[in-house]
N, C-alpha and C positions, 0 to 999 in steps of 0.2 A: 276198181272205186277211183275217183279223183279224189287229190287231198283235200280238195274243198267240199266234197260231198258232205264229210261228217259236220261242217259249220253251217249246213242247210238242209240237215236231217229233220224231217217233220217232228218227230217224237221229241228230240232235244229242244227244239224251238218250243214247242206247246209246254214242255215241262218248265222251260223258264219264264214262260208268259204265265204259267200256274204260280210259279214262285212269287213273281212279282205281285199278282194279285193277293197272294196269302200276306205278303210282308205289308201291304198296303191296306189291308181290309180295315174298316173302321176310320179311316181318315177322315176328318170333316172338312177338308179342303184336299183338293189336286196337288200333288207335287209337280212342279215344273222344272225339267230338265232340257238344257240347251245343248245341241251338238254344232261344234264350230268348224266342221271339215265339211268342206262341199261333197266329197267322196260318201261321208256318212249320209249326208241328206239325199242323194242319188239312191244308195242302197235302202234307207227307209220308206223313200216312196216306192222304189222297184218292188220290195218284197211285200209291201203293206203292213209294215210293222206297227203301225199307229193302231192299226184294226186288231192286233193281237193283244193290247194292253187294257188294262182296267179303268174304269173313269177316274181313279185316283191318281193317276200319272199321265202327265201332258208332256209331248215332246215340240220343242220349238226348235227352229233352225236359226242360226246365227250368222256372222260374218264371215264364213269359211270358203268362199269362193274369192281368190286372189282377184280374176278379171272382174268379179262385179264389186268389189270395195274399190277399184282404181277410178278417181274421181274423171268427171267430164274433160276438165282441164287437161289432163295427161293425153286422153286421144285427140284433144284439139291439137297439142303440140307433136304429136305423131303424125297427124294429118299435113301439119305446117311443113315437118321435114319431107314427107313423101310428095309433097309438091315442088320440091328443089330437083331440078333434073340432075344433079350430080350427086345425090343421095340414093341409096338403097335402103330401105327400112325393111329388117328382118325380124320376123315375129313368129311367136306360135299362134297354131291357129285360131284358138279361141278370140284373140284381140281383133282380128280380120272385120269381123262383122259387128263390132260394138259402137253404137252409134256415139258420135261426138256433138257438139253444138249444131253444127250444120253438114257434117258429112262423116264418112267411116273411111277406114281404109280400103275395104272393099269397093266403095265407090270412086277413091282417087285411083285404085288400080285400074277400075274398067275405064278411067279416064287416060291411061297411059302411063301412070307413074309405077316406079319399079318397087313393087312390095313382095317381098318373098317370104313364103312360108317357110321355116326351118324347125327341126325336130330336136335340136338341141342348141346351147350357145356357140358350142365350137362349130356348128355349120356356120354359123354366121362369121365366125373367125376365119374359116375356110373362103367363105364369100369375099372379104377384104383382102385376101392373098391372091385370089384368082382375077378381082377388079380392082387392080392400084389405082386406075383412073377415077374410080368412085369413092365416096365416102360411105361407109356400111352404118348404119344406126340401128342395132339391137333394142328391142323394147324388152328391158328386164323387168317383167312383173311378175310377181309370186311372193310366196311365204319363205320361212326357213329352210324348206324342202328344196326349192330351186335356187336359192341365193347362193348357196356354194359353187354349184355348177357355173353360174355367171362371174362368180369372183374368178374361177379357174381360167375362164375365158379370157379374162382381163389379163391374168398374169400370162397367159400365154400370148396374148396379144404383145405384151411388154415385152417378154423373151424373144420374140421373133422381132421385134422393132417396128412393129406395123405404126405407121402413122395415121391409117385410114379407118379405124376400127373404134367405136364409140358405143355406149350404154346409155339409153335413155333411162334412169332408174326409178323403180315406183315399188321396191322391196319393201315388203312390212313383216312386221313380228306379232306374234299371236296373243302373248300372255298380258300385255297392258289394256288392251280392249276389252279382255275377258274380265279384268277387275273394274272397268268402267261401267260394263253392262250389268255385272252381280251387284251394283250399288244402287241400279234403277229401280225404285219401288214399282214403278209399272208393270215390270217384268217379273219380279219375284222369283229370281232364279234359285232353285234349291240345290243345284249341281249341274256339273259340266261333264258331258261325252267329250273328252279331250281329242285333238287332231291326232292320228295315228302317224302319217307321214311325217308332219312336223316335228312330232315328239322323237321320231328316229335319230333326228339332230339333235335337238335342244335336251332330249330326255326327261323322264318323269319329273326329276327334281326341279325342272323349270316352273310348276305350277303349286311349289311348296307355299308360296306366301299366299296364294289363294285360300289354301286351305287354313293355314295357321293365322294368318292376319285378319282374313275377311270372313273365316267360318264356312266356305264355300267347298263343299265335297267336289272331288274329281277324280275321275277313271279314264286313264287312256285304253282307248277300244280300239280294235280291229273293225273290218268292214263287213264281214260276213252276218248273216241273220243272228245266228248263235252268239257271236262275239258282241254285236249291238245290245241284244238283249241280256246278255250276262253282264255287260257294262249298267245296263239301267237296274238291275237286281242289285249291282253291288253299291250304286247310290243310293237306291232305295234302302238297303240295309244300315249305310251309314245314317241316313235321316233317321229312320227308325230307333237306331241305337244312339243317336243325339251327339255324333261326332263328325268331324270332318277331317279327312285325309286325303292324300294323293295315292291312288292304286293302279296299278298297271294291269289290266285284262290280256294285252296284247303282248304279252311276254315273249313269245316266238319271236318278235323283231325289236322291242324297246326295251331299254334299260334305263334306270335310273339318270346315270351320266350321260347318255347319249354319244354322239358321235364327235370325239374329242377333236379328230382331225379336222372336219367339217367346221365345227366351232372355230377352231384356230385360222382356218382360211376365211370364214367370216371377218374376225376380228382383225386380220392383214390388211384386208381389202376394203372393209365399208366401216363406218361409224355411225352410232346410233343418231337419229334425228327426228324431231316432230313433223309428222307427215299428216295429211288430209286422207279420211276415210269416207267413201260415199255413204251418204245416210248418217253419218255419226259424226264429222267434224275432224278437226285436228286433234290428234292424240298425240302428246309428249312422249318422245323417245321409242315411238312405235314404228319409226321406219329405219332404213339403212340407206346412208347416203355413200357415193364414192368417195374414200379417203382421199385427202390433200395428195399423197404421193404417188396417186394414180390419177389425176385430176386431169391430164392429156387424153384419158379415155373417157371422162363423163361428157356426153352429148350436151347436158345443160349449159356448161361452161365452155366447152370448147366451139359448140355451134349454137350461138344464140339465137332464136328466131323469135319473130313476131306471132303472137297467139290472139284470136280473137276473144271476146268477152265469154267465158263458159255460160252456157244456159242449157238448165236440165229440161227434159221433156215435160210439157204441160200434162199433167195428171197421172204421171208415173208414181208408184209408191214403192219403188225399188227400195229406196232407204229405209223405209219403216219395215219392209220384209227382211231386209240385212240385220235390222235390230230385232227381229224377233216378235215385234208389234203386232204384224197381222200376217197372216198365211197368203199365197199367191193369189188364189181365191177371191181374195178380199180386194183386190185391187180392180177397179174399173175397168182397165184396158186389158187384163188378162183374158186371153183365148178370144179377143174379139178385134180391137184395133192392134194388140202385141200378141204376137205369134212367132213361132220359130223361123217362118219364112219372112217375116215383117216386123224384127223386134224394135220394140220401142225403148226399153231400158236392157241392161247389162244382165240383169237377172235371167233374162229370156235367152240370152245369146250364149253363155258360156257351158259347156258340159257340165259343170258344177254347180250351175244355178240352181235356186229352189224354183223357180218359175218355170224353167225347162225341164226340170224334173216332174212338177205338177203337171205340166202341159202333157209330157209323154206318157205318164202313168196314173193319172187321173189326180184331181185336186182333194186333199185331205184336211179337213177341219183342224184348227189348233185346237 
């Protein structure tokens, strides 16, 4: 038996669904819980977990996909770099097909631009070593999960004395947007399924202010069906007991303190800044910018480039989907104009996007 089989056991999953139904029986309104991790979103769609929940529990997806929340203007800047013959743009695969205002990295590569897919930021450093005649710009997109690896690549480039490695940063941090969304009366969030990968770095304690200051229950949850349903049951129990706390369901990987070494690396290389989130706007202290001591590796400062005025695609509701206000099926472009083969918005491109998950496994009503 595989290790994961126990977390997909039908009897266990069914029992958890029954426990959730028993906990919430008799409520006069549904409890709304938001997951803010793209992998959670994909699992919820893949295993049809919404269909197992009682009417008293409503799951909505939040801004848990880093590619999806990256603004159009960032893509436009990446495209502008790709158009320079002396630059190699290095990126993870999800960014390749994200539409900008008038082009994408995929389109620029088809026109002859040097756009390389890499599997780690250190692969991008290796490109800089291999091509000293070029300037390598790595697209640093992600949350606290990937940011330490990008910080490590900057340190590695500094130690090697590289002058042709740069990072175009768009790193974001999760807790502050969760606070803003929880204050939105239209959403009425009753609790969070906190992201597991991010939490391995920042720790469960990072969400304590949400529970203690804002009264929002939080549960750090794993990705398997039993993980997610147990997390929902834990949130429902908190609500029914009229308490707000941070609990860790995913104890096999997440601790209260998190990864102190990764946290120290982030503090060394990055500084908190205000940053823009697609569909939400500028959120104070929710981004990570490259610190002045490593400014030579900051593409935005070292390699200024003119960028066109950003334009969102007409009719795309990606922003509302990222805020949990609508589901993918509520967007008029979903499955017609916007498909994985011809994506209009980032939510359809990324492997962690809500629209991509709904298209692959079938849209589910919020």
